[in-house]
Each structure stands twice: as C-alpha cells, then as structure tokens.
mmCIF file as Biopython writes it, N, C-alpha, C and O atoms, coordinates in Angstrom:
data_model
#
loop_
_atom_site.group_PDB
_atom_site.id
_atom_site.type_symbol
_atom_site.label_atom_id
_atom_site.label_alt_id
_atom_site.label_comp_id
_atom_site.label_asym_id
_atom_site.label_entity_id
_atom_site.label_seq_id
_atom_site.pdbx_PDB_ins_code
_atom_site.Cartn_x
_atom_site.Cartn_y
_atom_site.Cartn_z
_atom_site.occupancy
_atom_site.B_iso_or_equiv
_atom_site.auth_seq_id
_atom_site.auth_asym_id
_atom_site.pdbx_PDB_model_num
ATOM 1   N N  . MET A ? 1  ? -8.233 -10.349 17.061 1.0 0.0 1  A 1 
ATOM 2   C CA . MET A ? 1  ? -8.494 -9.069  17.683 1.0 0.0 1  A 1 
ATOM 3   C C  . MET A ? 1  ? -7.249 -8.185  17.644 1.0 0.0 1  A 1 
ATOM 4   O O  . MET A ? 1  ? -7.346 -6.963  17.536 1.0 0.0 1  A 1 
ATOM 5   N N  . LEU A ? 2  ? -6.093 -8.811  17.732 1.0 0.0 2  A 1 
ATOM 6   C CA . LEU A ? 2  ? -4.838 -8.062  17.699 1.0 0.0 2  A 1 
ATOM 7   C C  . LEU A ? 2  ? -4.659 -7.341  16.366 1.0 0.0 2  A 1 
ATOM 8   O O  . LEU A ? 2  ? -4.203 -6.198  16.325 1.0 0.0 2  A 1 
ATOM 9   N N  . ILE A ? 3  ? -5.021 -8.017  15.280 1.0 0.0 3  A 1 
ATOM 10  C CA . ILE A ? 3  ? -4.879 -7.427  13.949 1.0 0.0 3  A 1 
ATOM 11  C C  . ILE A ? 3  ? -5.806 -6.222  13.809 1.0 0.0 3  A 1 
ATOM 12  O O  . ILE A ? 3  ? -5.402 -5.184  13.284 1.0 0.0 3  A 1 
ATOM 13  N N  . ALA A ? 4  ? -7.042 -6.357  14.275 1.0 0.0 4  A 1 
ATOM 14  C CA . ALA A ? 4  ? -8.002 -5.256  14.169 1.0 0.0 4  A 1 
ATOM 15  C C  . ALA A ? 4  ? -7.554 -4.051  14.998 1.0 0.0 4  A 1 
ATOM 16  O O  . ALA A ? 4  ? -7.692 -2.908  14.562 1.0 0.0 4  A 1 
ATOM 17  N N  . GLY A ? 5  ? -7.025 -4.306  16.177 1.0 0.0 5  A 1 
ATOM 18  C CA . GLY A ? 5  ? -6.536 -3.207  17.012 1.0 0.0 5  A 1 
ATOM 19  C C  . GLY A ? 5  ? -5.389 -2.461  16.368 1.0 0.0 5  A 1 
ATOM 20  O O  . GLY A ? 5  ? -5.357 -1.231  16.381 1.0 0.0 5  A 1 
ATOM 21  N N  . CYS A ? 6  ? -4.442 -3.199  15.803 1.0 0.0 6  A 1 
ATOM 22  C CA . CYS A ? 6  ? -3.310 -2.560  15.126 1.0 0.0 6  A 1 
ATOM 23  C C  . CYS A ? 6  ? -3.777 -1.783  13.905 1.0 0.0 6  A 1 
ATOM 24  O O  . CYS A ? 6  ? -3.249 -0.712  13.607 1.0 0.0 6  A 1 
ATOM 25  N N  . MET A ? 7  ? -4.771 -2.325  13.196 1.0 0.0 7  A 1 
ATOM 26  C CA . MET A ? 7  ? -5.285 -1.641  12.021 1.0 0.0 7  A 1 
ATOM 27  C C  . MET A ? 7  ? -5.948 -0.320  12.416 1.0 0.0 7  A 1 
ATOM 28  O O  . MET A ? 7  ? -5.759 0.693   11.742 1.0 0.0 7  A 1 
ATOM 29  N N  . LEU A ? 8  ? -6.717 -0.326  13.496 1.0 0.0 8  A 1 
ATOM 30  C CA . LEU A ? 8  ? -7.372 0.902   13.932 1.0 0.0 8  A 1 
ATOM 31  C C  . LEU A ? 8  ? -6.365 1.944   14.410 1.0 0.0 8  A 1 
ATOM 32  O O  . LEU A ? 8  ? -6.539 3.136   14.160 1.0 0.0 8  A 1 
ATOM 33  N N  . VAL A ? 9  ? -5.321 1.505   15.090 1.0 0.0 9  A 1 
ATOM 34  C CA . VAL A ? 9  ? -4.259 2.435   15.491 1.0 0.0 9  A 1 
ATOM 35  C C  . VAL A ? 9  ? -3.589 3.010   14.246 1.0 0.0 9  A 1 
ATOM 36  O O  . VAL A ? 9  ? -3.296 4.204   14.191 1.0 0.0 9  A 1 
ATOM 37  N N  . GLY A ? 10 ? -3.346 2.158   13.244 1.0 0.0 10 A 1 
ATOM 38  C CA . GLY A ? 10 ? -2.748 2.618   11.995 1.0 0.0 10 A 1 
ATOM 39  C C  . GLY A ? 10 ? -3.623 3.623   11.272 1.0 0.0 10 A 1 
ATOM 40  O O  . GLY A ? 10 ? -3.121 4.608   10.731 1.0 0.0 10 A 1 
ATOM 41  N N  . ILE A ? 11 ? -4.931 3.386   11.256 1.0 0.0 11 A 1 
ATOM 42  C CA . ILE A ? 11 ? -5.855 4.328   10.624 1.0 0.0 11 A 1 
ATOM 43  C C  . ILE A ? 11 ? -5.822 5.664   11.355 1.0 0.0 11 A 1 
ATOM 44  O O  . ILE A ? 11 ? -5.778 6.723   10.729 1.0 0.0 11 A 1 
ATOM 45  N N  . GLY A ? 12 ? -5.843 5.607   12.679 1.0 0.0 12 A 1 
ATOM 46  C CA . GLY A ? 12 ? -5.793 6.845   13.459 1.0 0.0 12 A 1 
ATOM 47  C C  . GLY A ? 12 ? -4.520 7.634   13.219 1.0 0.0 12 A 1 
ATOM 48  O O  . GLY A ? 12 ? -4.560 8.852   13.044 1.0 0.0 12 A 1 
ATOM 49  N N  . LEU A ? 13 ? -3.386 6.939   13.209 1.0 0.0 13 A 1 
ATOM 50  C CA . LEU A ? 13 ? -2.121 7.630   12.943 1.0 0.0 13 A 1 
ATOM 51  C C  . LEU A ? 13 ? -2.083 8.160   11.515 1.0 0.0 13 A 1 
ATOM 52  O O  . LEU A ? 13 ? -1.572 9.251   11.264 1.0 0.0 13 A 1 
ATOM 53  N N  . GLY A ? 14 ? -2.625 7.380   10.582 1.0 0.0 14 A 1 
ATOM 54  C CA . GLY A ? 14 ? -2.684 7.835   9.199  1.0 0.0 14 A 1 
ATOM 55  C C  . GLY A ? 14 ? -3.521 9.090   9.045  1.0 0.0 14 A 1 
ATOM 56  O O  . GLY A ? 14 ? -3.171 9.981   8.270  1.0 0.0 14 A 1 
ATOM 57  N N  . MET A ? 15 ? -4.625 9.167   9.778  1.0 0.0 15 A 1 
ATOM 58  C CA . MET A ? 15 ? -5.461 10.369  9.731  1.0 0.0 15 A 1 
ATOM 59  C C  . MET A ? 15 ? -4.721 11.573  10.306 1.0 0.0 15 A 1 
ATOM 60  O O  . MET A ? 15 ? -4.842 12.684  9.790  1.0 0.0 15 A 1 
ATOM 61  N N  . LEU A ? 16 ? -3.961 11.352  11.366 1.0 0.0 16 A 1 
ATOM 62  C CA . LEU A ? 16 ? -3.198 12.452  11.961 1.0 0.0 16 A 1 
ATOM 63  C C  . LEU A ? 16 ? -2.142 12.991  11.003 1.0 0.0 16 A 1 
ATOM 64  O O  . LEU A ? 16 ? -1.916 14.199  10.929 1.0 0.0 16 A 1 
ATOM 65  N N  . PHE A ? 17 ? -1.498 12.083  10.268 1.0 0.0 17 A 1 
ATOM 66  C CA . PHE A ? 17 ? -0.408 12.486  9.386  1.0 0.0 17 A 1 
ATOM 67  C C  . PHE A ? 17 ? -0.846 12.673  7.940  1.0 0.0 17 A 1 
ATOM 68  O O  . PHE A ? 17 ? -0.013 12.965  7.083  1.0 0.0 17 A 1 
ATOM 69  N N  . GLY A ? 18 ? -2.134 12.512  7.649  1.0 0.0 18 A 1 
ATOM 70  C CA . GLY A ? 18 ? -2.660 12.818  6.332  1.0 0.0 18 A 1 
ATOM 71  C C  . GLY A ? 18 ? -2.532 11.719  5.296  1.0 0.0 18 A 1 
ATOM 72  O O  . GLY A ? 18 ? -2.630 11.998  4.101  1.0 0.0 18 A 1 
ATOM 73  N N  . ASN A ? 19 ? -2.314 10.471  5.715  1.0 0.0 19 A 1 
ATOM 74  C CA . ASN A ? 19 ? -2.213 9.377   4.756  1.0 0.0 19 A 1 
ATOM 75  C C  . ASN A ? 19 ? -2.845 8.127   5.368  1.0 0.0 19 A 1 
ATOM 76  O O  . ASN A ? 19 ? -2.155 7.253   5.894  1.0 0.0 19 A 1 
ATOM 77  N N  . THR A ? 20 ? -4.167 8.067   5.285  1.0 0.0 20 A 1 
ATOM 78  C CA . THR A ? 20 ? -4.906 6.989   5.933  1.0 0.0 20 A 1 
ATOM 79  C C  . THR A ? 20 ? -4.604 5.623   5.325  1.0 0.0 20 A 1 
ATOM 80  O O  . THR A ? 20 ? -4.515 4.630   6.046  1.0 0.0 20 A 1 
ATOM 81  N N  . GLY A ? 21 ? -4.447 5.567   4.006  1.0 0.0 21 A 1 
ATOM 82  C CA . GLY A ? 21 ? -4.177 4.290   3.342  1.0 0.0 21 A 1 
ATOM 83  C C  . GLY A ? 21 ? -2.888 3.655   3.814  1.0 0.0 21 A 1 
ATOM 84  O O  . GLY A ? 21 ? -2.848 2.462   4.115  1.0 0.0 21 A 1 
ATOM 85  N N  . ALA A ? 22 ? -1.835 4.449   3.881  1.0 0.0 22 A 1 
ATOM 86  C CA . ALA A ? 22 ? -0.543 3.928   4.336  1.0 0.0 22 A 1 
ATOM 87  C C  . ALA A ? 22 ? -0.621 3.508   5.803  1.0 0.0 22 A 1 
ATOM 88  O O  . ALA A ? 22 ? -0.052 2.485   6.184  1.0 0.0 22 A 1 
ATOM 89  N N  . GLY A ? 23 ? -1.310 4.279   6.615  1.0 0.0 23 A 1 
ATOM 90  C CA . GLY A ? 23 ? -1.468 3.926   8.024  1.0 0.0 23 A 1 
ATOM 91  C C  . GLY A ? 23 ? -2.201 2.609   8.203  1.0 0.0 23 A 1 
ATOM 92  O O  . GLY A ? 23 ? -1.855 1.808   9.072  1.0 0.0 23 A 1 
ATOM 93  N N  . THR A ? 24 ? -3.222 2.388   7.374  1.0 0.0 24 A 1 
ATOM 94  C CA . THR A ? 24 ? -3.971 1.135   7.438  1.0 0.0 24 A 1 
ATOM 95  C C  . THR A ? 24 ? -3.087 -0.046  7.077  1.0 0.0 24 A 1 
ATOM 96  O O  . THR A ? 24 ? -3.092 -1.064  7.769  1.0 0.0 24 A 1 
ATOM 97  N N  . LEU A ? 25 ? -2.327 0.084   5.994  1.0 0.0 25 A 1 
ATOM 98  C CA . LEU A ? 25 ? -1.460 -1.016  5.567  1.0 0.0 25 A 1 
ATOM 99  C C  . LEU A ? 25 ? -0.355 -1.291  6.578  1.0 0.0 25 A 1 
ATOM 100 O O  . LEU A ? 25 ? -0.019 -2.449  6.826  1.0 0.0 25 A 1 
ATOM 101 N N  . ILE A ? 26 ? 0.208  -0.249  7.160  1.0 0.0 26 A 1 
ATOM 102 C CA . ILE A ? 26 ? 1.237  -0.442  8.186  1.0 0.0 26 A 1 
ATOM 103 C C  . ILE A ? 26 ? 0.622  -1.121  9.414  1.0 0.0 26 A 1 
ATOM 104 O O  . ILE A ? 26 ? 1.223  -2.032  9.983  1.0 0.0 26 A 1 
ATOM 105 N N  . GLY A ? 27 ? -0.564 -0.684  9.820  1.0 0.0 27 A 1 
ATOM 106 C CA . GLY A ? 27 ? -1.244 -1.307  10.953 1.0 0.0 27 A 1 
ATOM 107 C C  . GLY A ? 27 ? -1.544 -2.778  10.714 1.0 0.0 27 A 1 
ATOM 108 O O  . GLY A ? 27 ? -1.373 -3.604  11.610 1.0 0.0 27 A 1 
ATOM 109 N N  . LEU A ? 28 ? -1.995 -3.108  9.499  1.0 0.0 28 A 1 
ATOM 110 C CA . LEU A ? 28 ? -2.261 -4.511  9.172  1.0 0.0 28 A 1 
ATOM 111 C C  . LEU A ? 28 ? -0.980 -5.330  9.193  1.0 0.0 28 A 1 
ATOM 112 O O  . LEU A ? 28 ? -0.960 -6.444  9.717  1.0 0.0 28 A 1 
ATOM 113 N N  . GLY A ? 29 ? 0.081  -4.786  8.630  1.0 0.0 29 A 1 
ATOM 114 C CA . GLY A ? 29 ? 1.359  -5.504  8.610  1.0 0.0 29 A 1 
ATOM 115 C C  . GLY A ? 29 ? 1.871  -5.780  10.008 1.0 0.0 29 A 1 
ATOM 116 O O  . GLY A ? 29 ? 2.307  -6.891  10.312 1.0 0.0 29 A 1 
ATOM 117 N N  . VAL A ? 30 ? 1.819  -4.767  10.857 1.0 0.0 30 A 1 
ATOM 118 C CA . VAL A ? 30 ? 2.267  -4.938  12.241 1.0 0.0 30 A 1 
ATOM 119 C C  . VAL A ? 30 ? 1.369  -5.941  12.963 1.0 0.0 30 A 1 
ATOM 120 O O  . VAL A ? 30 ? 1.857  -6.774  13.727 1.0 0.0 30 A 1 
ATOM 121 N N  . GLY A ? 31 ? 0.070  -5.864  12.726 1.0 0.0 31 A 1 
ATOM 122 C CA . GLY A ? 31 ? -0.860 -6.797  13.359 1.0 0.0 31 A 1 
ATOM 123 C C  . GLY A ? 31 ? -0.604 -8.239  12.966 1.0 0.0 31 A 1 
ATOM 124 O O  . GLY A ? 31 ? -0.625 -9.128  13.817 1.0 0.0 31 A 1 
ATOM 125 N N  . PHE A ? 32 ? -0.362 -8.483  11.669 1.0 0.0 32 A 1 
ATOM 126 C CA . PHE A ? 32 ? -0.074 -9.844  11.221 1.0 0.0 32 A 1 
ATOM 127 C C  . PHE A ? 32 ? 1.234  -10.358 11.812 1.0 0.0 32 A 1 
ATOM 128 O O  . PHE A ? 32 ? 1.319  -11.519 12.214 1.0 0.0 32 A 1 
ATOM 129 N N  . LEU A ? 33 ? 2.251  -9.505  11.867 1.0 0.0 33 A 1 
ATOM 130 C CA . LEU A ? 33 ? 3.528  -9.932  12.453 1.0 0.0 33 A 1 
ATOM 131 C C  . LEU A ? 33 ? 3.383  -10.240 13.941 1.0 0.0 33 A 1 
ATOM 132 O O  . LEU A ? 33 ? 3.892  -11.253 14.420 1.0 0.0 33 A 1 
ATOM 133 N N  . LEU A ? 34 ? 2.688  -9.365  14.672 1.0 0.0 34 A 1 
ATOM 134 C CA . LEU A ? 34 ? 2.485  -9.616  16.100 1.0 0.0 34 A 1 
ATOM 135 C C  . LEU A ? 34 ? 1.690  -10.896 16.332 1.0 0.0 34 A 1 
ATOM 136 O O  . LEU A ? 34 ? 2.003  -11.669 17.236 1.0 0.0 34 A 1 
ATOM 137 N N  . GLU A ? 35 ? 0.660  -11.119 15.516 1.0 0.0 35 A 1 
ATOM 138 C CA . GLU A ? 35 ? -0.140 -12.341 15.643 1.0 0.0 35 A 1 
ATOM 139 C C  . GLU A ? 35 ? 0.715  -13.581 15.392 1.0 0.0 35 A 1 
ATOM 140 O O  . GLU A ? 35 ? 0.583  -14.580 16.098 1.0 0.0 35 A 1 
ATOM 141 N N  . PHE A ? 36 ? 1.587  -13.519 14.393 1.0 0.0 36 A 1 
ATOM 142 C CA . PHE A ? 36 ? 2.466  -14.640 14.064 1.0 0.0 36 A 1 
ATOM 143 C C  . PHE A ? 36 ? 3.413  -14.946 15.220 1.0 0.0 36 A 1 
ATOM 144 O O  . PHE A ? 36 ? 3.528  -16.097 15.641 1.0 0.0 36 A 1 
ATOM 145 N N  . PHE A ? 37 ? 4.096  -13.912 15.739 1.0 0.0 37 A 1 
ATOM 146 C CA . PHE A ? 37 ? 5.054  -14.140 16.819 1.0 0.0 37 A 1 
ATOM 147 C C  . PHE A ? 37 ? 4.356  -14.532 18.115 1.0 0.0 37 A 1 
ATOM 148 O O  . PHE A ? 37 ? 4.894  -15.318 18.895 1.0 0.0 37 A 1 
ATOM 149 N N  . TRP A ? 38 ? 3.167  -13.992 18.351 1.0 0.0 38 A 1 
ATOM 150 C CA . TRP A ? 38 ? 2.395  -14.342 19.542 1.0 0.0 38 A 1 
ATOM 151 C C  . TRP A ? 38 ? 2.021  -15.821 19.514 1.0 0.0 38 A 1 
ATOM 152 O O  . TRP A ? 38 ? 2.133  -16.510 20.528 1.0 0.0 38 A 1 
ATOM 153 N N  . SER A ? 39 ? 1.574  -16.312 18.348 1.0 0.0 39 A 1 
ATOM 154 C CA . SER A ? 39 ? 1.174  -17.719 18.252 1.0 0.0 39 A 1 
ATOM 155 C C  . SER A ? 39 ? 2.385  -18.647 18.353 1.0 0.0 39 A 1 
ATOM 156 O O  . SER A ? 39 ? 2.272  -19.740 18.909 1.0 0.0 39 A 1 
ATOM 157 N N  . LYS A ? 40 ? 3.536  -18.236 17.830 1.0 0.0 40 A 1 
ATOM 158 C CA . LYS A ? 40 ? 4.747  -19.058 17.960 1.0 0.0 40 A 1 
ATOM 159 C C  . LYS A ? 40 ? 5.168  -19.161 19.424 1.0 0.0 40 A 1 
ATOM 160 O O  . LYS A ? 40 ? 5.550  -20.232 19.895 1.0 0.0 40 A 1 
ATOM 161 N N  . ARG A ? 41 ? 5.095  -18.038 20.134 1.0 0.0 41 A 1 
ATOM 162 C CA . ARG A ? 41 ? 5.485  -18.031 21.544 1.0 0.0 41 A 1 
ATOM 163 C C  . ARG A ? 41 ? 4.528  -18.876 22.377 1.0 0.0 41 A 1 
ATOM 164 O O  . ARG A ? 41 ? 4.957  -19.606 23.271 1.0 0.0 41 A 1 
ATOM 165 N N  . LYS A ? 42 ? 3.235  -18.779 22.087 1.0 0.0 42 A 1 
ATOM 166 C CA . LYS A ? 42 ? 2.251  -19.574 22.823 1.0 0.0 42 A 1 
ATOM 167 C C  . LYS A ? 42 ? 2.452  -21.061 22.576 1.0 0.0 42 A 1 
ATOM 168 O O  . LYS A ? 42 ? 2.250  -21.872 23.480 1.0 0.0 42 A 1 
ATOM 169 N N  . GLY A ? 43 ? 2.848  -21.428 21.360 1.0 0.0 43 A 1 
ATOM 170 C CA . GLY A ? 43 ? 3.073  -22.830 21.030 1.0 0.0 43 A 1 
ATOM 171 C C  . GLY A ? 43 ? 4.251  -23.420 21.779 1.0 0.0 43 A 1 
ATOM 172 O O  . GLY A ? 43 ? 4.234  -24.605 22.115 1.0 0.0 43 A 1 
ATOM 173 N N  . LYS A ? 44 ? 5.279  -22.619 22.050 1.0 0.0 44 A 1 
ATOM 174 C CA . LYS A ? 44 ? 6.461  -23.107 22.765 1.0 0.0 44 A 1 
ATOM 175 C C  . LYS A ? 44 ? 6.185  -23.310 24.249 1.0 0.0 44 A 1 
ATOM 176 O O  . LYS A ? 44 ? 6.789  -24.181 24.875 1.0 0.0 44 A 1 
ATOM 177 N N  . GLU A ? 45 ? 5.275  -22.513 24.820 1.0 0.0 45 A 1 
ATOM 178 C CA . GLU A ? 45 ? 4.979  -22.621 26.248 1.0 0.0 45 A 1 
ATOM 179 C C  . GLU A ? 45 ? 4.208  -23.893 26.568 1.0 0.0 45 A 1 
ATOM 180 O O  . GLU A ? 45 ? 4.334  -24.426 27.671 1.0 0.0 45 A 1 
ATOM 181 N N  . SER A ? 46 ? 3.425  -24.384 25.641 1.0 0.0 46 A 1 
ATOM 182 C CA . SER A ? 46 ? 2.578  -25.563 25.902 1.0 0.0 46 A 1 
ATOM 183 C C  . SER A ? 46 ? 3.373  -26.839 25.912 1.0 0.0 46 A 1 
ATOM 184 O O  . SER A ? 46 ? 2.812  -27.915 26.116 1.0 0.0 46 A 1 
#
C-alpha cells in the first residue's frame, strides 16, 4: 500500500509540474525505498 500511495502522490505532482511520467517513476522509487527501510526496521524490532 505504501508503494501505491507514493506512486499516486508522484503522479499528482507530475501533473502539477507537467511531467507525469517522471513523477510516476520518482513516486515508485520512493515507495520501494520506503518499503525496504520499513521492512528492515520492523525486522529489528521483533
């Protein structure tokens, strides 16, 4: 769900700035990174 949310924010920002494709890719990249770090942090707490 985190990846999809970041992607939608990226699409929205891309539409505002006139480059939807770049916004989508940036949103996906940020979403994947956040998902990776979130899962690493959750693994350490257990």
